[in-house]
C-alpha positions as CSV (number, residue, x, y, z in Angstrom):
1,X,-62.3,151.1,177.8
2,X,-65.2,148.6,178.4
3,X,-64.9,146.8,181.7
4,X,-67.2,143.8,180.9
5,X,-66.9,141.6,177.8
6,X,-69.9,139.7,176.5
7,X,-68.5,136.5,177.8
8,X,-68.5,138.0,181.3
9,X,-72.1,139.1,181.4
10,X,-73.5,135.8,182.8
11,X,-70.7,135.5,185.4
12,X,-71.7,138.9,186.7
13,X,-75.5,138.4,186.8
14,X,-76.3,140.0,183.5
15,X,-78.4,138.7,180.7
16,X,-76.5,137.6,177.6
17,X,-78.7,140.0,175.5
18,X,-77.6,143.0,177.5
19,X,-76.9,145.9,175.1
20,X,-73.1,146.6,174.6
21,X,-73.9,150.3,174.6
22,X,-75.3,150.1,178.1
23,X,-72.1,148.4,179.3
24,X,-70.0,151.0,177.6
25,X,-72.0,153.8,179.3
26,X,-71.5,152.1,182.7
27,X,-67.7,151.9,182.0
28,X,-67.7,155.6,181.2
29,X,-69.4,156.3,184.5
30,X,-66.7,154.3,186.3
31,X,-64.0,156.3,184.6
32,X,-65.7,159.6,185.6
33,X,-66.2,158.5,189.2
34,X,-62.5,157.3,189.5
35,X,-61.3,160.6,187.9
36,X,-59.3,158.7,185.4
37,X,-59.2,158.4,181.6
38,X,-59.2,154.6,182.0
39,X,-58.4,151.9,184.5
40,X,-56.4,150.2,181.8
41,X,-52.7,150.7,181.4
42,X,-52.1,154.2,179.8
43,X,-49.5,157.0,180.0
44,X,-49.7,160.0,182.4
45,X,-47.7,163.1,182.7
46,X,-47.8,164.9,186.1
47,X,-46.0,168.0,187.4
48,X,-45.9,167.9,191.1
49,X,-44.3,170.1,193.8
50,X,-42.1,168.8,196.5
51,X,-42.7,169.5,200.2
52,X,-40.0,171.7,201.6
53,X,-36.6,169.9,201.4
54,X,-38.4,166.7,200.4
55,X,-37.5,164.2,197.7
56,X,-40.7,162.2,197.6
57,X,-43.9,162.7,195.5
58,X,-47.2,160.9,195.5
59,X,-48.4,160.0,192.0
60,X,-52.1,160.3,191.3
61,X,-52.7,157.1,189.4
62,X,-51.8,153.6,190.2
63,X,-50.7,150.9,190.1
64,X,-47.5,152.3,188.5
65,X,-46.2,150.0,185.7
66,X,-43.2,152.0,184.7
67,X,-41.6,155.5,184.8
68,X,-40.5,156.5,181.3
69,X,-39.2,160.1,181.9
70,X,-38.5,162.4,184.8
71,X,-37.1,165.9,185.2
72,X,-36.9,168.3,188.2
73,X,-36.8,172.1,188.4
74,X,-34.0,173.3,190.7
75,X,-34.9,175.7,193.4
76,X,-34.5,179.4,192.7
77,X,-33.5,181.5,195.8
78,X,-33.0,185.2,196.2
79,X,-29.4,186.1,196.8
80,X,-30.3,188.0,200.1
81,X,-31.5,184.7,201.5
82,X,-28.5,182.5,200.8
83,X,-26.7,183.4,204.0
84,X,-29.7,182.2,206.0
85,X,-29.8,178.8,204.3
86,X,-27.6,175.9,205.4
87,X,-26.1,175.5,201.9
88,X,-22.6,174.1,201.3
89,X,-20.2,176.2,199.3
90,X,-20.7,174.1,196.2
91,X,-24.5,174.5,196.4
92,X,-24.1,178.3,196.9
93,X,-21.8,178.5,193.9
94,X,-24.2,176.5,191.8
95,X,-27.1,178.8,192.7
96,X,-25.0,181.9,192.2
97,X,-24.2,180.8,188.6
98,X,-27.8,180.6,187.7
99,X,-28.7,177.0,188.0
100,X,-31.7,177.8,190.2
101,X,-34.9,177.5,188.1
102,X,-33.4,175.3,185.5
103,X,-34.8,171.8,184.6
104,X,-32.6,168.8,185.3
105,X,-33.3,165.4,183.5
106,X,-33.3,162.4,185.9
107,X,-32.6,158.8,184.8
108,X,-36.0,157.1,185.4
109,X,-34.3,153.9,186.6
110,X,-32.9,155.8,189.6
111,X,-36.4,156.5,191.0
112,X,-37.7,154.3,193.8
113,X,-41.5,153.6,193.7
114,X,-43.4,152.2,196.6
115,X,-46.5,150.0,196.4
116,X,-48.8,152.9,197.2
117,X,-47.4,155.1,194.3
118,X,-44.9,157.2,196.2
119,X,-41.9,158.1,194.1
120,X,-38.5,158.9,195.8
121,X,-36.1,160.9,193.6
122,X,-32.3,160.8,194.0
123,X,-30.3,163.8,195.2
124,X,-28.8,165.7,192.2
125,X,-25.1,165.9,191.7
126,X,-24.6,169.4,193.2
127,X,-27.1,168.8,196.0
128,X,-29.3,171.8,195.0
129,X,-32.8,171.2,196.2
130,X,-35.7,170.9,193.7
131,X,-39.0,172.7,193.8
132,X,-41.0,170.4,191.5
133,X,-40.8,167.4,189.2
134,X,-42.4,166.4,186.0
135,X,-42.9,162.6,185.7
136,X,-44.1,160.6,182.7
137,X,-45.3,157.1,183.6
138,X,-47.6,154.3,182.7
139,X,-50.2,153.1,185.2
140,X,-53.3,151.0,185.3
141,X,-54.5,147.4,185.2
142,X,-53.6,145.0,182.4
143,X,-56.4,142.7,183.7
144,X,-59.5,144.5,185.0
145,X,-60.0,143.6,188.7
146,X,-63.2,141.7,189.7
147,X,-64.6,144.5,191.9
148,X,-64.6,146.8,188.9
149,X,-66.4,144.2,186.8
150,X,-68.9,143.8,189.6
151,X,-69.4,147.5,189.9
152,X,-70.0,147.8,186.1
153,X,-72.6,145.0,186.2
154,X,-74.4,146.7,189.1
155,X,-74.5,150.0,187.3
156,X,-76.0,148.2,184.3
157,X,-78.6,146.6,186.5
158,X,-79.5,149.9,188.2
159,X,-79.9,151.4,184.7
160,X,-82.2,148.6,183.5
161,X,-84.5,148.8,186.6
162,X,-87.6,150.9,186.2
163,X,-89.5,152.7,189.0
164,X,-92.3,150.1,189.1
165,X,-90.1,147.0,188.8
166,X,-87.1,147.7,190.9
167,X,-88.0,145.7,193.9
168,X,-84.9,144.0,195.2
169,X,-86.4,142.2,198.2
170,X,-89.9,141.9,199.7
171,X,-91.6,140.3,202.6
172,X,-95.4,140.4,202.2
173,X,-96.1,139.1,205.7
174,X,-94.1,141.9,207.3
175,X,-95.1,144.5,204.7
176,X,-91.5,145.3,204.0
177,X,-90.0,146.1,200.6
178,X,-86.5,147.2,199.6
179,X,-85.8,149.1,196.4
180,X,-82.7,149.8,194.4
181,X,-81.2,153.2,194.9
182,X,-82.4,156.1,192.8
183,X,-78.9,156.6,191.5
184,X,-76.8,154.5,189.1
185,X,-73.7,154.8,191.3
186,X,-75.2,153.6,194.6
187,X,-73.3,153.2,197.8
188,X,-72.3,149.6,197.0
189,X,-70.9,150.6,193.6
190,X,-69.0,153.5,195.2
191,X,-67.5,151.2,197.9
192,X,-66.3,148.8,195.2
193,X,-64.7,151.6,193.2
194,X,-63.1,153.6,196.0
195,X,-59.7,151.8,195.9
196,X,-59.3,152.6,192.2
197,X,-59.9,156.4,192.4
198,X,-57.1,158.9,191.7
199,X,-55.4,159.7,194.9
200,X,-54.6,163.4,194.5
201,X,-57.6,164.8,192.7
202,X,-60.2,164.9,195.5
């Protein structure tokens, strides 16, 4: 996905003649830095493990638009450990009859999603705890946020600068000169993009 359209070039300090290929390359660098296929709305499938006896999971990509499918894998326990676990008789019977390790489909509408992408799953009918969940969901931005557009424009400017002509500010009387960074993704760009990075992938 390209994060700057030709009509937005001037608004973000770029020349109208800026090559579209350069903007496309800057957009690809943004995707790589954010560890996402795109910041636009696309579908993801994640398999995540629960914390012990937990029912919440942190999704990697946000903001979550909708959850389209969900299933959980019920916990498999060794029979010699059942007596040490605080299971009800119904739960023990369910595990004894081989439900442990099976996948259970969950109605996506029963999941609760917080603003920061934490999904809370309901307790299953038998109360058998789950080990992991597989969630299919859509996430991303229908309208690209202004900081991402600014970051894209800055990457393009960094790419267009040349070693001899990349002076950003100079004061001749004080013999002081500042240059652009020697990397396309400088500290300012990284600061702009940090809120849009995947949360669980580093």
